[in-house]
C-alpha positions as CSV (number, residue, x, y, z in Angstrom):
1,M,0.1,0.1,-0.1
2,R,1.0,3.2,-0.8
3,I,-0.3,6.0,1.5
4,L,0.4,9.7,2.1
5,L,0.3,11.1,5.7
6,D,-1.5,14.2,6.3
7,T,0.7,16.4,8.4
8,N,-1.4,16.0,11.3
9,V,-0.9,12.9,11.6
10,V,3.5,13.7,11.5
11,L,3.0,16.3,13.9
12,D,0.9,14.2,16.4
13,F,3.8,11.3,15.9
14,L,7.1,14.0,16.3
15,L,5.1,16.1,19.2
16,C,3.5,13.3,21.0
17,R,0.0,15.2,20.9
18,T,-2.3,13.4,22.7
19,E,-5.4,13.8,20.8
20,G,-3.3,11.4,18.1
21,F,-0.3,10.3,19.3
22,A,-1.1,6.6,20.1
23,M,-2.4,6.1,16.9
24,A,0.2,8.0,14.4
25,D,2.8,6.2,17.0
26,Q,1.5,2.7,15.3
27,I,1.6,3.9,12.2
28,F,5.0,4.9,12.3
29,F,6.1,1.8,13.7
30,H,4.2,0.3,10.8
31,L,6.0,2.9,8.3
32,Q,9.1,1.6,10.1
33,N,8.9,-2.1,9.3
34,R,8.2,-1.3,5.9
35,E,4.6,-2.6,6.1
36,F,3.4,0.0,3.9
37,D,5.2,3.0,1.8
38,G,4.6,6.4,3.6
39,Y,4.4,9.9,1.3
40,V,4.2,13.0,2.6
41,N,3.4,16.2,0.8
42,P,6.7,18.8,0.9
43,I,4.7,21.3,2.8
44,T,4.8,18.7,5.1
45,P,8.4,18.6,6.3
46,L,8.0,22.4,6.3
47,N,4.8,22.7,8.4
48,A,6.8,20.1,10.8
49,F,9.8,22.1,10.8
50,Y,7.8,25.6,11.7
51,T,5.6,23.8,14.1
52,C,8.3,21.7,16.1
53,R,10.5,24.8,16.2
54,K,8.8,26.5,18.4
55,E,7.5,24.0,20.7
56,I,10.9,22.0,21.1
57,G,12.8,24.5,20.0
58,K,15.1,23.9,16.4
59,P,17.5,21.4,17.2
60,A,15.3,18.9,18.1
61,A,12.9,20.2,15.0
62,A,15.6,20.0,12.6
63,Q,16.4,16.2,13.6
64,S,13.0,15.4,14.1
65,V,12.6,16.0,10.4
66,Q,15.4,14.7,9.6
67,D,14.4,11.3,11.0
68,I,11.0,11.4,9.2
69,L,12.6,12.6,5.6
70,R,14.3,8.8,6.2
71,L,11.3,6.9,6.3
72,V,9.0,8.5,4.1
73,Y,8.7,9.5,0.1
74,I,7.8,12.8,-1.2
75,A,4.7,13.4,-3.6
76,P,5.4,15.3,-6.5
77,T,3.8,18.9,-6.1
78,D,4.7,20.6,-9.0
79,K,2.7,23.7,-11.5
80,T,-0.5,21.4,-12.1
81,V,-0.6,19.4,-8.9
82,L,-1.0,23.3,-7.5
83,T,-3.6,24.0,-10.2
84,D,-5.4,21.0,-9.7
85,A,-5.8,21.4,-6.3
86,F,-8.2,24.4,-7.0
87,G,-10.5,22.3,-9.0
88,M,-10.8,19.9,-6.2
89,G,-13.8,21.4,-4.2
90,F,-11.8,21.7,-1.2
91,S,-12.8,24.3,1.7
92,D,-8.8,24.4,2.7
93,Y,-6.4,24.9,-0.5
94,E,-3.5,23.2,1.5
95,D,-5.3,20.0,2.4
96,A,-6.3,20.0,-1.2
97,V,-2.7,20.1,-3.0
98,Q,-2.0,17.1,-0.4
99,C,-4.8,15.2,-2.0
100,A,-4.2,15.9,-5.7
101,S,-0.1,15.7,-5.1
102,A,-1.4,12.0,-3.7
103,V,-3.5,11.4,-7.1
104,A,-0.7,12.8,-8.7
105,A,1.5,10.0,-7.7
106,G,-1.3,7.2,-7.5
107,L,-1.0,6.5,-4.1
108,D,-3.6,4.4,-2.6
109,A,-4.6,6.3,0.3
110,I,-4.9,9.4,2.9
111,V,-4.4,9.5,6.2
112,T,-5.8,12.1,8.3
113,R,-7.0,12.8,11.5
114,N,-9.4,15.4,9.8
115,T,-11.4,12.9,7.0
116,K,-13.9,15.9,6.6
117,D,-11.5,18.2,5.4
118,F,-10.9,15.3,2.6
119,K,-14.5,14.4,1.6
120,N,-14.5,15.7,-1.6
121,S,-11.5,13.5,-2.2
122,P,-11.3,11.1,-5.4
123,I,-9.3,8.3,-3.6
124,P,-9.7,6.8,-0.3
125,V,-9.0,8.7,2.9
126,Y,-8.7,6.6,5.9
127,S,-8.8,8.0,9.5
128,P,-5.3,6.6,11.2
129,A,-7.9,3.9,13.8
130,E,-9.4,3.2,10.2
131,F,-6.4,2.6,8.2
132,L,-4.4,0.7,11.3
133,N,-8.1,-1.6,10.7
134,T,-7.0,-1.9,7.1
135,L,-3.5,-2.9,7.4
136,N,-4.5,-5.4,10.2
137,T,-6.7,-6.5,8.1
138,E,-4.4,-7.3,5.3
139,A,-2.1,-8.5,7.3
140,K,-4.5,-11.3,8.3
141,E,-5.3,-11.9,5.1
142,N,-2.1,-12.3,3.9
143,T,-0.9,-14.9,6.6
144,E,-4.0,-16.8,6.2
145,E,-3.1,-17.5,2.7
């Protein structure tokens, strides 16, 4: 599976955010074990560094972003993606860009804590819990074969 991780999932993991850390931690565990291919939009490392720098300081923020970049691929974002995002019917342009880049990369789904923001996505969108259930189901099916 090839999955785009929304910025909020990455930040939940990096900042150990109470509302999302447990699920994000499990997702990154599976990612580290290469049970799926994780992608982020190019804006995610930028937003992660900016947000983490404020909360944990510049050196820790830089290390955190570098660690994430070792685990993920970057979904392409070019002029076409940026333009296509406007036609996706999203209320938030940044979410639309993330979705358009996932579509351009041919990814299978998006994982976000804010699924309602991606209601117009042409590809499946999972909450972290839904995605973990999907991974567990696939793992069970693969062991039964």
